[in-house]
NUVO-288260 format. One record per residue (C-alpha): residue in one letter; x, y, z. Coordinates in nm, 3 decimals. Example, Ala and Ser with C-alpha at 12.3 -4.5 7.8 and 13.67 -1.06 7.14 Angstrom:
! residues 2
[bakol 'A' [1.230 -0.450 0.780]] [bakol 'S' [1.367 -0.106 0.714]] 
! end
This chain:
! residues 277
[bakol 'M' [-18.152 -4.471 -15.115]] [bakol 'K' [-17.776 -4.455 -15.125]] [bakol 'K' [-17.801 -4.282 -15.462]] [bakol 'W' [-18.026 -4.009 -15.323]] [bakol 'L' [-17.793 -3.968 -15.025]] [bakol 'M' [-17.494 -3.918 -15.252]] [bakol 'V' [-17.687 -3.657 -15.455]] [bakol 'A' [-17.779 -3.468 -15.135]] [bakol 'I' [-17.419 -3.468 -15.016]] [bakol 'F' [-17.302 -3.343 -15.357]] [bakol 'L' [-17.554 -3.058 -15.353]] [bakol 'L' [-17.456 -2.964 -15.000]] [bakol 'L' [-17.087 -2.953 -15.091]] [bakol 'S' [-17.163 -2.741 -15.397]] [bakol 'A' [-17.359 -2.494 -15.185]] [bakol 'C' [-17.073 -2.469 -14.936]] [bakol 'S' [-16.826 -2.415 -15.217]] [bakol 'S' [-17.040 -2.139 -15.366]] [bakol 'T' [-17.075 -1.974 -15.027]] [bakol 'G' [-16.697 -1.993 -14.982]] [bakol 'D' [-16.636 -1.836 -15.320]] [bakol 'A' [-16.885 -1.563 -15.241]] [bakol 'T' [-16.723 -1.502 -14.905]] [bakol 'S' [-16.379 -1.499 -15.068]] [bakol 'G' [-16.502 -1.251 -15.328]] [bakol 'T' [-16.650 -1.031 -15.058]] [bakol 'G' [-16.320 -1.039 -14.867]] [bakol 'E' [-16.120 -0.938 -15.174]] [bakol 'S' [-16.368 -0.662 -15.253]] [bakol 'Q' [-16.351 -0.532 -14.898]] [bakol 'E' [-15.972 -0.537 -14.908]] [bakol 'K' [-15.971 -0.339 -15.234]] [bakol 'N' [-16.217 -0.088 -15.090]] [bakol 'E' [-15.997 -0.040 -14.784]] [bakol 'Q' [-15.693 0.005 -15.008]] [bakol 'N' [-15.874 0.261 -15.224]] [bakol 'Q' [-15.988 0.445 -14.914]] [bakol 'E' [-15.631 0.461 -14.783]] [bakol 'E' [-15.510 0.591 -15.119]] [bakol 'K' [-15.781 0.858 -15.119]] [bakol 'Q' [-15.691 0.961 -14.765]] [bakol 'G' [-15.321 0.978 -14.861]] [bakol 'K' [-15.398 1.195 -15.164]] [bakol 'A' [-15.624 1.417 -14.954]] [bakol 'K' [-15.344 1.459 -14.700]] [bakol 'E' [-15.096 1.548 -14.975]] [bakol 'T' [-15.342 1.798 -15.122]] [bakol 'S' [-15.401 1.951 -14.779]] [bakol 'E' [-15.028 1.986 -14.715]] [bakol 'A' [-14.975 2.137 -15.062]] [bakol 'E' [-15.256 2.386 -15.001]] [bakol 'K' [-15.107 2.482 -14.664]] [bakol 'K' [-14.766 2.536 -14.825]] [bakol 'K' [-14.927 2.743 -15.100]] [bakol 'E' [-15.108 2.956 -14.842]] [bakol 'K' [-14.788 3.005 -14.644]] [bakol 'D' [-14.595 3.104 -14.959]] [bakol 'E' [-14.874 3.345 -15.050]] [bakol 'E' [-14.860 3.502 -14.704]] [bakol 'K' [-14.483 3.547 -14.738]] [bakol 'R' [-14.526 3.704 -15.082]] [bakol 'E' [-14.796 3.942 -14.959]] [bakol 'K' [-14.586 4.038 -14.659]] [bakol 'K' [-14.289 4.107 -14.886]] [bakol 'E' [-14.507 4.317 -15.117]] [bakol 'E' [-14.627 4.519 -14.819]] [bakol 'T' [-14.269 4.615 -14.736]] [bakol 'A' [-14.167 4.662 -15.098]] [bakol 'G' [-14.247 4.941 -15.337]] [bakol 'D' [-14.131 5.291 -15.417]] [bakol 'K' [-14.024 5.377 -15.064]] [bakol 'Y' [-13.674 5.509 -15.134]] [bakol 'V' [-13.562 5.743 -15.409]] [bakol 'L' [-13.211 5.779 -15.552]] [bakol 'Q' [-13.071 6.130 -15.496]] [bakol 'E' [-12.836 6.333 -15.716]] [bakol 'D' [-12.545 6.250 -15.484]] [bakol 'W' [-12.623 5.875 -15.531]] [bakol 'S' [-12.762 5.830 -15.180]] [bakol 'F' [-13.119 5.722 -15.100]] [bakol 'A' [-13.395 5.907 -14.919]] [bakol 'P' [-13.747 5.804 -14.817]] [bakol 'A' [-14.005 5.893 -15.080]] [bakol 'A' [-14.242 5.998 -14.802]] [bakol 'E' [-14.238 5.947 -14.428]] [bakol 'G' [-14.007 5.661 -14.346]] [bakol 'E' [-13.684 5.556 -14.186]] [bakol 'S' [-13.400 5.771 -14.313]] [bakol 'K' [-13.111 5.598 -14.138]] [bakol 'V' [-13.053 5.332 -14.402]] [bakol 'A' [-12.752 5.209 -14.600]] [bakol 'L' [-12.743 5.008 -14.921]] [bakol 'L' [-12.485 4.732 -14.973]] [bakol 'T' [-12.364 4.661 -15.326]] [bakol 'I' [-12.108 4.412 -15.460]] [bakol 'D' [-11.939 4.480 -15.797]] [bakol 'D' [-11.737 4.256 -16.033]] [bakol 'A' [-11.940 3.944 -15.958]] [bakol 'P' [-11.944 3.651 -15.982]] [bakol 'D' [-11.565 3.615 -15.972]] [bakol 'E' [-11.415 3.408 -15.690]] [bakol 'H' [-11.596 3.511 -15.370]] [bakol 'A' [-11.941 3.637 -15.468]] [bakol 'L' [-12.132 3.320 -15.380]] [bakol 'E' [-11.969 3.294 -15.038]] [bakol 'M' [-12.045 3.662 -14.980]] [bakol 'A' [-12.408 3.603 -15.079]] [bakol 'K' [-12.434 3.318 -14.829]] [bakol 'K' [-12.293 3.538 -14.551]] [bakol 'L' [-12.538 3.814 -14.637]] [bakol 'K' [-12.825 3.566 -14.642]] [bakol 'E' [-12.727 3.423 -14.304]] [bakol 'K' [-12.727 3.772 -14.155]] [bakol 'E' [-13.048 3.869 -14.337]] [bakol 'A' [-12.860 4.153 -14.503]] [bakol 'P' [-12.995 4.260 -14.846]] [bakol 'A' [-12.760 4.370 -15.123]] [bakol 'I' [-12.729 4.412 -15.501]] [bakol 'F' [-12.473 4.209 -15.697]] [bakol 'F' [-12.349 4.391 -16.008]] [bakol 'V' [-12.211 4.144 -16.261]] [bakol 'N' [-11.969 4.152 -16.552]] [bakol 'G' [-12.036 3.945 -16.860]] [bakol 'H' [-11.680 3.811 -16.871]] [bakol 'F' [-11.756 3.626 -16.546]] [bakol 'L' [-12.043 3.441 -16.714]] [bakol 'D' [-11.853 3.247 -16.980]] [bakol 'T' [-11.876 2.898 -16.831]] [bakol 'E' [-12.166 2.687 -16.708]] [bakol 'E' [-12.013 2.691 -16.361]] [bakol 'E' [-12.009 3.072 -16.357]] [bakol 'K' [-12.368 3.085 -16.483]] [bakol 'N' [-12.474 2.841 -16.211]] [bakol 'T' [-12.299 3.057 -15.953]] [bakol 'L' [-12.495 3.361 -16.065]] [bakol 'K' [-12.819 3.164 -16.054]] [bakol 'K' [-12.742 3.048 -15.700]] [bakol 'I' [-12.682 3.408 -15.589]] [bakol 'H' [-13.012 3.512 -15.742]] [bakol 'D' [-13.192 3.212 -15.590]] [bakol 'L' [-13.067 3.324 -15.247]] [bakol 'G' [-13.279 3.633 -15.299]] [bakol 'F' [-13.032 3.893 -15.425]] [bakol 'P' [-13.112 4.121 -15.723]] [bakol 'I' [-12.861 4.113 -16.006]] [bakol 'G' [-12.738 4.439 -16.156]] [bakol 'N' [-12.562 4.512 -16.487]] [bakol 'H' [-12.194 4.617 -16.467]] [bakol 'T' [-12.112 4.577 -16.842]] [bakol 'E' [-11.937 4.301 -17.033]] [bakol 'T' [-11.565 4.369 -16.986]] [bakol 'H' [-11.553 4.653 -16.730]] [bakol 'A' [-11.419 4.892 -16.993]] [bakol 'S' [-11.464 5.266 -16.955]] [bakol 'L' [-11.774 5.354 -17.155]] [bakol 'Q' [-11.625 5.692 -17.240]] [bakol 'D' [-11.360 5.517 -17.451]] [bakol 'L' [-11.613 5.322 -17.658]] [bakol 'T' [-11.831 5.391 -17.960]] [bakol 'E' [-12.207 5.392 -17.917]] [bakol 'E' [-12.228 5.052 -18.084]] [bakol 'E' [-11.969 4.913 -17.841]] [bakol 'Q' [-12.150 5.067 -17.546]] [bakol 'Y' [-12.470 4.902 -17.663]] [bakol 'E' [-12.303 4.561 -17.671]] [bakol 'Q' [-12.143 4.618 -17.331]] [bakol 'I' [-12.476 4.703 -17.168]] [bakol 'V' [-12.758 4.529 -17.355]] [bakol 'G' [-12.546 4.219 -17.415]] [bakol 'V' [-12.504 4.167 -17.042]] [bakol 'S' [-12.874 4.227 -16.973]] [bakol 'D' [-12.949 3.956 -17.230]] [bakol 'Q' [-12.707 3.718 -17.056]] [bakol 'I' [-12.856 3.787 -16.715]] [bakol 'E' [-13.209 3.730 -16.841]] [bakol 'E' [-13.108 3.402 -17.002]] [bakol 'I' [-12.957 3.277 -16.676]] [bakol 'I' [-13.203 3.397 -16.410]] [bakol 'G' [-13.512 3.464 -16.622]] [bakol 'K' [-13.523 3.835 -16.543]] [bakol 'R' [-13.358 4.145 -16.686]] [bakol 'P' [-13.166 4.362 -16.439]] [bakol 'D' [-13.328 4.664 -16.272]] [bakol 'F' [-12.999 4.836 -16.183]] [bakol 'F' [-12.698 4.953 -16.382]] [bakol 'R' [-12.359 5.072 -16.263]] [bakol 'A' [-12.092 5.186 -16.509]] [bakol 'P' [-11.730 5.081 -16.456]] [bakol 'F' [-11.538 5.353 -16.271]] [bakol 'G' [-11.868 5.541 -16.245]] [bakol 'Q' [-11.803 5.683 -16.594]] [bakol 'N' [-12.112 5.724 -16.808]] [bakol 'T' [-12.181 5.896 -17.138]] [bakol 'E' [-12.492 6.072 -17.265]] [bakol 'Y' [-12.557 5.768 -17.481]] [bakol 'S' [-12.515 5.515 -17.197]] [bakol 'E' [-12.745 5.718 -16.971]] [bakol 'Q' [-13.014 5.726 -17.238]] [bakol 'L' [-12.969 5.356 -17.320]] [bakol 'V' [-12.993 5.255 -16.956]] [bakol 'K' [-13.314 5.458 -16.927]] [bakol 'E' [-13.458 5.291 -17.237]] [bakol 'E' [-13.370 4.952 -17.090]] [bakol 'G' [-13.571 5.039 -16.778]] [bakol 'M' [-13.274 5.026 -16.541]] [bakol 'L' [-13.192 5.264 -16.259]] [bakol 'L' [-12.856 5.433 -16.324]] [bakol 'M' [-12.652 5.402 -16.006]] [bakol 'N' [-12.309 5.500 -15.878]] [bakol 'W' [-12.208 5.512 -15.510]] [bakol 'T' [-12.140 5.741 -15.215]] [bakol 'Y' [-11.822 5.570 -15.098]] [bakol 'G' [-11.604 5.260 -15.120]] [bakol 'Y' [-11.247 5.169 -15.031]] [bakol 'D' [-11.161 4.809 -15.110]] [bakol 'W' [-10.959 4.889 -15.424]] [bakol 'N' [-10.714 5.110 -15.231]] [bakol 'E' [-10.394 4.931 -15.127]] [bakol 'E' [-10.416 5.049 -14.767]] [bakol 'Y' [-10.755 4.878 -14.731]] [bakol 'T' [-10.672 4.540 -14.882]] [bakol 'D' [-10.687 4.359 -14.549]] [bakol 'A' [-11.009 4.272 -14.373]] [bakol 'S' [-10.961 4.464 -14.048]] [bakol 'S' [-10.865 4.798 -14.202]] [bakol 'L' [-11.143 4.769 -14.461]] [bakol 'A' [-11.411 4.687 -14.205]] [bakol 'D' [-11.297 4.979 -13.991]] [bakol 'I' [-11.308 5.240 -14.268]] [bakol 'M' [-11.638 5.117 -14.415]] [bakol 'V' [-11.809 5.161 -14.079]] [bakol 'N' [-11.622 5.460 -13.935]] [bakol 'T' [-11.564 5.676 -14.242]] [bakol 'P' [-11.698 6.033 -14.216]] [bakol 'L' [-11.871 5.963 -14.549]] [bakol 'L' [-12.119 5.729 -14.382]] [bakol 'R' [-12.454 5.908 -14.361]] [bakol 'D' [-12.824 5.842 -14.396]] [bakol 'G' [-12.901 5.677 -14.728]] [bakol 'A' [-12.536 5.586 -14.797]] [bakol 'N' [-12.475 5.374 -15.107]] [bakol 'L' [-12.180 5.148 -15.020]] [bakol 'L' [-11.958 5.011 -15.296]] [bakol 'M' [-11.772 4.684 -15.241]] [bakol 'H' [-11.622 4.424 -15.475]] [bakol 'D' [-11.582 4.051 -15.516]] [bakol 'R' [-11.246 4.048 -15.336]] [bakol 'E' [-11.085 3.816 -15.081]] [bakol 'W' [-11.036 4.090 -14.818]] [bakol 'T' [-11.387 4.226 -14.871]] [bakol 'N' [-11.530 3.880 -14.825]] [bakol 'K' [-11.341 3.844 -14.497]] [bakol 'A' [-11.451 4.188 -14.378]] [bakol 'L' [-11.817 4.150 -14.476]] [bakol 'N' [-11.956 4.018 -14.146]] [bakol 'D' [-11.785 4.297 -13.948]] [bakol 'I' [-11.913 4.559 -14.192]] [bakol 'I' [-12.271 4.437 -14.155]] [bakol 'S' [-12.247 4.419 -13.776]] [bakol 'G' [-12.074 4.756 -13.753]] [bakol 'L' [-12.339 4.935 -13.957]] [bakol 'R' [-12.617 4.784 -13.748]] [bakol 'E' [-12.442 4.873 -13.424]] [bakol 'K' [-12.445 5.233 -13.546]] [bakol 'G' [-12.820 5.211 -13.591]] [bakol 'Y' [-12.834 5.167 -13.969]] [bakol 'T' [-13.097 4.955 -14.136]] [bakol 'L' [-12.969 4.781 -14.448]] [bakol 'L' [-13.185 4.896 -14.737]] [bakol 'D' [-13.380 4.631 -14.923]] [bakol 'P' [-13.338 4.695 -15.299]] [bakol 'A' [-13.703 4.596 -15.346]] [bakol 'Q' [-13.795 4.924 -15.176]] [bakol 'I' [-13.605 5.138 -15.427]] [bakol 'K' [-13.808 5.338 -15.677]] [bakol 'L' [-13.729 5.224 -16.032]] [bakol 'P' [-13.763 5.428 -16.353]] 
! end
């Protein structure tokens, strides 16, 4: 009798143990399922947020494309006019001899004021990694990069082979740094040759000079006098193409120039709206 009782107790304990193991296994399985569910929900949330960001970026791109295009055409006097019906009271800001000492700070000021501009660069300011990074930062802020030759030499004093190196060499450098070849070209001193004009056309760049600029004249090498003349010159007119440089006094005058032009009712022309060759 005792023997049978011991056997019964043993069987009962074994059954309880099996039930416990089964319950334990069920608990672990449930915990894993809950963990997997949480992971799936987290991934779904990340995907949803990524899709929302993608949609928002797409909306921004489409909106930018709506305002871009061949809306303004370069005139023979180097000013810009609407290609069809459009706002005529515009002015284009351009910065030459970048990126020397102040170009990045100027780009940040322009960005803060939502003021578009073109930065024309010289190859001799792209010799170091730091200078290349500066150019990339300017481009990443949203500013188009133009070609202003390698050494800022007068093209009229150079052979055709030298002109080629001065122009195409810089376009190659720019493309290597920002991943895009320049759409705009401006010759040093505004001095072109028949060869440079043809080469620029073949390279798909818009040949550009300017309507006025003052910051290389000694009397305008302080911020207040420069800001005053840039805004109040009689040369300011609809479609004006303003030339400025990477200079200390121009950097200091930049905010006042932007504000002054806007106070006079000028819209700063977005280079993306300029008709290219």
